[in-house]
A tleap script that builds the chain and sets N, CA, C and O, in Angstrom:
source leaprc.protein.ff14SB
mol = sequence {
  NMET SER ILE GLY LYS VAL ARG GLU LEU LEU
  ARG ARG GLU GLU VAL GLU LYS ARG TYR SER
  VAL SER ARG SER TRP ILE TYR SER GLN MET
  ARG ALA GLY ARG PHE PRO GLU PRO ILE ARG
  ILE SER LEU ARG ALA VAL ARG TRP ARG VAL
  VAL ASP LEU ASP LYS TRP ALA LYS GLU ARG
  PRO VAL ALA HIE GLY GLU ILE GLY HIE CARG
}
set mol.1.N position { -6.604 179.600 71.511 }
set mol.1.CA position { -7.542 178.907 72.550 }
set mol.1.C position { -8.639 179.745 72.678 }
set mol.1.O position { -8.376 180.893 72.318 }
set mol.2.N position { -9.562 179.610 72.990 }
set mol.2.CA position { -10.814 180.234 73.289 }
set mol.2.C position { -11.021 181.141 74.530 }
set mol.2.O position { -10.911 180.408 75.513 }
set mol.3.N position { -11.231 182.209 74.851 }
set mol.3.CA position { -11.409 182.611 76.079 }
set mol.3.C position { -12.333 181.955 77.005 }
set mol.3.O position { -11.864 182.074 78.137 }
set mol.4.N position { -13.343 181.370 77.020 }
set mol.4.CA position { -13.986 180.383 77.627 }
set mol.4.C position { -13.351 179.538 78.245 }
set mol.4.O position { -13.781 179.129 79.324 }
set mol.5.N position { -11.987 178.998 77.624 }
set mol.5.CA position { -11.592 177.744 78.086 }
set mol.5.C position { -10.368 178.661 79.211 }
set mol.5.O position { -9.881 178.253 80.265 }
set mol.6.N position { -10.155 179.916 78.547 }
set mol.6.CA position { -9.139 180.311 79.312 }
set mol.6.C position { -9.449 180.655 80.978 }
set mol.6.O position { -8.727 180.759 81.969 }
set mol.7.N position { -10.950 180.773 80.720 }
set mol.7.CA position { -11.469 181.325 82.418 }
set mol.7.C position { -12.169 180.136 82.641 }
set mol.7.O position { -13.073 180.494 83.396 }
set mol.8.N position { -12.315 178.779 82.415 }
set mol.8.CA position { -12.794 177.568 82.917 }
set mol.8.C position { -12.173 177.216 84.246 }
set mol.8.O position { -10.958 177.196 84.445 }
set mol.9.N position { -13.044 176.957 85.082 }
set mol.9.CA position { -12.466 176.976 86.203 }
set mol.9.C position { -13.031 175.449 86.737 }
set mol.9.O position { -14.146 175.190 86.284 }
set mol.10.N position { -12.437 174.381 87.640 }
set mol.10.CA position { -12.897 173.281 88.108 }
set mol.10.C position { -12.642 173.052 89.503 }
set mol.10.O position { -11.523 173.142 90.008 }
set mol.11.N position { -13.842 172.715 90.202 }
set mol.11.CA position { -13.690 172.246 91.503 }
set mol.11.C position { -12.689 170.935 91.714 }
set mol.11.O position { -12.298 170.252 90.768 }
set mol.12.N position { -12.329 170.688 93.121 }
set mol.12.CA position { -11.489 169.587 93.388 }
set mol.12.C position { -12.243 168.410 92.616 }
set mol.12.O position { -11.624 167.706 91.817 }
set mol.13.N position { -13.581 168.221 92.878 }
set mol.13.CA position { -14.294 166.898 92.735 }
set mol.13.C position { -14.363 166.544 91.133 }
set mol.13.O position { -14.400 165.416 90.640 }
set mol.14.N position { -14.369 167.811 90.451 }
set mol.14.CA position { -14.139 167.832 88.821 }
set mol.14.C position { -13.024 167.426 88.457 }
set mol.14.O position { -12.983 166.640 87.511 }
set mol.15.N position { -11.880 167.825 89.068 }
set mol.15.CA position { -10.475 167.556 88.852 }
set mol.15.C position { -10.227 166.236 88.872 }
set mol.15.O position { -9.540 165.655 88.033 }
set mol.16.N position { -11.098 165.418 90.386 }
set mol.16.CA position { -10.493 164.127 90.511 }
set mol.16.C position { -11.286 163.317 89.570 }
set mol.16.O position { -10.836 162.180 89.428 }
set mol.17.N position { -12.241 163.566 88.954 }
set mol.17.CA position { -13.100 162.691 88.340 }
set mol.17.C position { -12.605 163.116 86.600 }
set mol.17.O position { -13.085 162.304 85.809 }
set mol.18.N position { -11.904 164.024 86.046 }
set mol.18.CA position { -11.703 164.440 84.551 }
set mol.18.C position { -10.016 163.577 84.690 }
set mol.18.O position { -9.561 162.691 83.967 }
set mol.19.N position { -9.569 164.064 85.558 }
set mol.19.CA position { -7.899 163.278 85.456 }
set mol.19.C position { -7.760 162.178 86.315 }
set mol.19.O position { -6.609 161.928 86.672 }
set mol.20.N position { -8.788 161.364 86.785 }
set mol.20.CA position { -8.631 160.155 87.430 }
set mol.20.C position { -7.367 160.161 88.475 }
set mol.20.O position { -6.376 159.441 88.593 }
set mol.21.N position { -7.807 161.180 89.099 }
set mol.21.CA position { -6.875 161.281 90.663 }
set mol.21.C position { -7.654 161.402 91.792 }
set mol.21.O position { -8.860 161.638 91.718 }
set mol.22.N position { -6.926 161.225 93.068 }
set mol.22.CA position { -7.578 161.221 94.132 }
set mol.22.C position { -7.183 162.595 94.894 }
set mol.22.O position { -6.236 163.310 94.564 }
set mol.23.N position { -7.976 162.814 95.854 }
set mol.23.CA position { -7.819 164.250 96.968 }
set mol.23.C position { -6.655 163.871 97.347 }
set mol.23.O position { -5.890 164.703 96.859 }
set mol.24.N position { -5.943 162.970 98.035 }
set mol.24.CA position { -4.651 162.850 98.867 }
set mol.24.C position { -3.548 162.944 97.420 }
set mol.24.O position { -2.473 163.522 97.579 }
set mol.25.N position { -3.773 162.553 96.516 }
set mol.25.CA position { -3.005 162.501 95.217 }
set mol.25.C position { -2.688 163.771 94.771 }
set mol.25.O position { -1.563 164.152 94.447 }
set mol.26.N position { -3.868 164.514 94.761 }
set mol.26.CA position { -3.882 165.886 94.333 }
set mol.26.C position { -2.762 166.665 95.060 }
set mol.26.O position { -1.878 167.287 94.472 }
set mol.27.N position { -2.916 166.548 96.640 }
set mol.27.CA position { -2.129 167.450 97.586 }
set mol.27.C position { -1.100 167.116 97.618 }
set mol.27.O position { -0.237 167.979 97.779 }
set mol.28.N position { -0.710 165.730 97.484 }
set mol.28.CA position { 0.531 165.297 97.758 }
set mol.28.C position { 1.660 165.814 96.602 }
set mol.28.O position { 2.827 166.148 96.806 }
set mol.29.N position { 0.931 165.768 95.339 }
set mol.29.CA position { 1.880 166.262 94.135 }
set mol.29.C position { 1.744 167.589 94.119 }
set mol.29.O position { 2.708 168.084 93.534 }
set mol.30.N position { 0.967 168.407 94.504 }
set mol.30.CA position { 1.200 169.873 94.610 }
set mol.30.C position { 2.315 170.319 95.996 }
set mol.30.O position { 3.066 171.288 95.883 }
set mol.31.N position { 2.285 169.602 97.059 }
set mol.31.CA position { 3.392 169.892 97.913 }
set mol.31.C position { 4.750 169.401 97.334 }
set mol.31.O position { 5.809 169.822 97.800 }
set mol.32.N position { 4.706 168.505 96.310 }
set mol.32.CA position { 6.005 168.282 95.676 }
set mol.32.C position { 6.148 169.059 94.592 }
set mol.32.O position { 7.019 168.728 93.787 }
set mol.33.N position { 5.381 170.192 94.338 }
set mol.33.CA position { 5.611 170.757 92.906 }
set mol.33.C position { 5.221 170.302 91.465 }
set mol.33.O position { 5.423 170.905 90.411 }
set mol.34.N position { 4.538 168.945 91.690 }
set mol.34.CA position { 4.400 168.449 90.300 }
set mol.34.C position { 2.792 168.631 90.114 }
set mol.34.O position { 2.429 167.761 89.324 }
set mol.35.N position { 1.886 169.283 90.460 }
set mol.35.CA position { 0.600 169.489 90.170 }
set mol.35.C position { 0.217 171.004 90.251 }
set mol.35.O position { 0.832 171.735 91.029 }
set mol.36.N position { -0.574 171.385 89.629 }
set mol.36.CA position { -0.802 173.033 89.243 }
set mol.36.C position { -1.614 173.283 90.505 }
set mol.36.O position { -2.514 172.541 90.899 }
set mol.37.N position { -1.172 174.500 91.152 }
set mol.37.CA position { -1.914 175.136 92.265 }
set mol.37.C position { -3.177 175.791 91.855 }
set mol.37.O position { -3.364 176.473 90.848 }
set mol.38.N position { -4.053 175.464 92.832 }
set mol.38.CA position { -5.299 176.159 92.472 }
set mol.38.C position { -5.308 177.849 92.980 }
set mol.38.O position { -4.554 178.333 93.825 }
set mol.39.N position { -6.342 178.545 92.236 }
set mol.39.CA position { -6.511 179.657 92.745 }
set mol.39.C position { -7.757 179.984 93.509 }
set mol.39.O position { -8.893 179.685 93.141 }
set mol.40.N position { -7.400 180.706 94.745 }
set mol.40.CA position { -8.547 180.952 95.619 }
set mol.40.C position { -9.682 181.906 95.298 }
set mol.40.O position { -9.469 183.091 95.042 }
set mol.41.N position { -11.032 181.303 95.318 }
set mol.41.CA position { -12.018 182.163 95.030 }
set mol.41.C position { -12.521 182.808 96.002 }
set mol.41.O position { -13.074 183.862 95.688 }
set mol.42.N position { -12.514 182.459 97.354 }
set mol.42.CA position { -13.123 182.902 98.498 }
set mol.42.C position { -12.364 182.453 99.476 }
set mol.42.O position { -11.218 182.066 99.250 }
set mol.43.N position { -12.963 182.443 100.829 }
set mol.43.CA position { -12.167 182.606 101.965 }
set mol.43.C position { -12.204 180.715 101.976 }
set mol.43.O position { -11.091 180.211 102.133 }
set mol.44.N position { -13.207 179.876 101.847 }
set mol.44.CA position { -12.897 178.650 101.810 }
set mol.44.C position { -13.195 177.415 100.482 }
set mol.44.O position { -13.548 176.238 100.550 }
set mol.45.N position { -12.899 178.228 99.416 }
set mol.45.CA position { -12.906 177.893 98.163 }
set mol.45.C position { -11.851 177.743 97.211 }
set mol.45.O position { -11.034 178.650 97.376 }
set mol.46.N position { -11.525 176.953 96.260 }
set mol.46.CA position { -10.512 176.944 95.521 }
set mol.46.C position { -10.771 176.484 94.238 }
set mol.46.O position { -11.409 175.432 94.293 }
set mol.47.N position { -10.505 176.889 92.968 }
set mol.47.CA position { -10.762 176.062 91.842 }
set mol.47.C position { -9.594 175.916 90.706 }
set mol.47.O position { -9.059 176.976 90.381 }
set mol.48.N position { -9.333 175.231 90.338 }
set mol.48.CA position { -8.154 175.037 89.102 }
set mol.48.C position { -8.619 175.455 87.922 }
set mol.48.O position { -9.802 175.267 87.637 }
set mol.49.N position { -7.747 176.091 87.050 }
set mol.49.CA position { -7.933 176.636 85.901 }
set mol.49.C position { -7.625 175.530 84.860 }
set mol.49.O position { -6.440 175.207 84.780 }
set mol.50.N position { -8.346 175.017 84.200 }
set mol.50.CA position { -8.298 174.170 82.818 }
set mol.50.C position { -7.263 174.409 81.989 }
set mol.50.O position { -6.997 173.481 81.226 }
set mol.51.N position { -6.653 175.303 81.919 }
set mol.51.CA position { -5.413 175.537 81.074 }
set mol.51.C position { -4.406 174.999 81.677 }
set mol.51.O position { -3.691 174.201 81.071 }
set mol.52.N position { -4.162 175.348 83.019 }
set mol.52.CA position { -3.155 174.801 83.761 }
set mol.52.C position { -3.186 173.204 83.817 }
set mol.52.O position { -2.115 172.631 83.617 }
set mol.53.N position { -4.244 172.497 84.055 }
set mol.53.CA position { -4.580 171.275 84.037 }
set mol.53.C position { -4.301 170.493 82.820 }
set mol.53.O position { -3.794 169.372 82.871 }
set mol.54.N position { -4.619 171.059 81.774 }
set mol.54.CA position { -4.616 170.551 80.379 }
set mol.54.C position { -2.875 170.515 79.996 }
set mol.54.O position { -2.297 169.590 79.426 }
set mol.55.N position { -2.382 171.550 80.396 }
set mol.55.CA position { -0.926 171.553 80.405 }
set mol.55.C position { -0.208 170.922 80.984 }
set mol.55.O position { 0.873 170.597 80.493 }
set mol.56.N position { -0.640 170.500 82.384 }
set mol.56.CA position { 0.262 169.804 83.151 }
set mol.56.C position { 0.064 168.077 82.483 }
set mol.56.O position { 1.003 167.282 82.427 }
set mol.57.N position { -1.191 167.805 82.080 }
set mol.57.CA position { -1.586 166.739 81.780 }
set mol.57.C position { -0.969 166.461 80.350 }
set mol.57.O position { -0.948 165.284 79.989 }
set mol.58.N position { -0.444 167.470 79.465 }
set mol.58.CA position { 0.054 167.124 78.262 }
set mol.58.C position { 1.540 167.120 78.630 }
set mol.58.O position { 2.150 166.713 77.642 }
set mol.59.N position { 2.166 167.330 79.377 }
set mol.59.CA position { 3.290 167.104 79.830 }
set mol.59.C position { 3.862 166.228 80.776 }
set mol.59.O position { 5.039 166.318 81.124 }
set mol.60.N position { 2.999 165.307 81.243 }
set mol.60.CA position { 3.254 164.243 82.079 }
set mol.60.C position { 3.803 163.028 81.117 }
set mol.60.O position { 3.354 162.760 80.002 }
set mol.61.N position { 4.764 162.424 81.725 }
set mol.61.CA position { 5.328 161.406 80.770 }
set mol.61.C position { 4.226 160.296 80.735 }
set mol.61.O position { 3.417 160.157 81.652 }
set mol.62.N position { 4.252 159.546 79.652 }
set mol.62.CA position { 3.554 158.296 79.482 }
set mol.62.C position { 4.120 157.082 80.089 }
set mol.62.O position { 5.038 156.545 79.470 }
set mol.63.N position { 3.727 156.555 81.202 }
set mol.63.CA position { 4.114 155.209 81.677 }
set mol.63.C position { 4.201 154.127 80.598 }
set mol.63.O position { 3.471 154.168 79.608 }
set mol.64.N position { 5.126 153.132 80.804 }
set mol.64.CA position { 4.928 152.024 79.921 }
set mol.64.C position { 3.865 151.000 80.615 }
set mol.64.O position { 3.591 150.932 81.813 }
set mol.65.N position { 3.298 150.159 79.455 }
set mol.65.CA position { 2.329 149.565 79.812 }
set mol.65.C position { 0.798 150.170 79.774 }
set mol.65.O position { -0.208 149.460 79.796 }
set mol.66.N position { 0.801 151.437 79.720 }
set mol.66.CA position { -0.218 152.369 79.472 }
set mol.66.C position { -1.017 152.360 77.837 }
set mol.66.O position { -0.404 152.564 76.789 }
set mol.67.N position { -2.127 152.147 77.913 }
set mol.67.CA position { -2.931 152.078 76.560 }
set mol.67.C position { -2.483 153.015 75.540 }
set mol.67.O position { -2.715 154.210 75.727 }
set mol.68.N position { -1.638 152.496 74.084 }
set mol.68.CA position { -1.666 153.414 73.238 }
set mol.68.C position { 0.180 153.950 73.660 }
set mol.68.O position { 0.784 154.948 73.268 }
set mol.69.N position { 0.552 153.068 74.384 }
set mol.69.CA position { 2.190 153.292 74.443 }
set mol.69.C position { 2.690 152.534 73.579 }
set mol.69.O position { 2.217 151.401 73.480 }
set mol.70.N position { 3.703 152.912 72.776 }
set mol.70.CA position { 4.610 152.058 71.884 }
set mol.70.C position { 5.807 152.319 72.000 }
set mol.70.O position { 6.641 151.702 71.337 }
savepdb mol mol.pdb
quit
């Protein structure tokens, strides 16, 4: 894994777009312990580490009916 990817951080809007999830879904899943917690970068800003998000996405179960499911 490259050093750049380890340090890459995403804003919430970028997380929503990249992983096709909504703001409310992100926070409800965080409360349930099923979505990576962000890191605080300032008093009013948080970011998600791409490595944490990619790991979460890789470990998600595939639902029946999704494209590519066999």
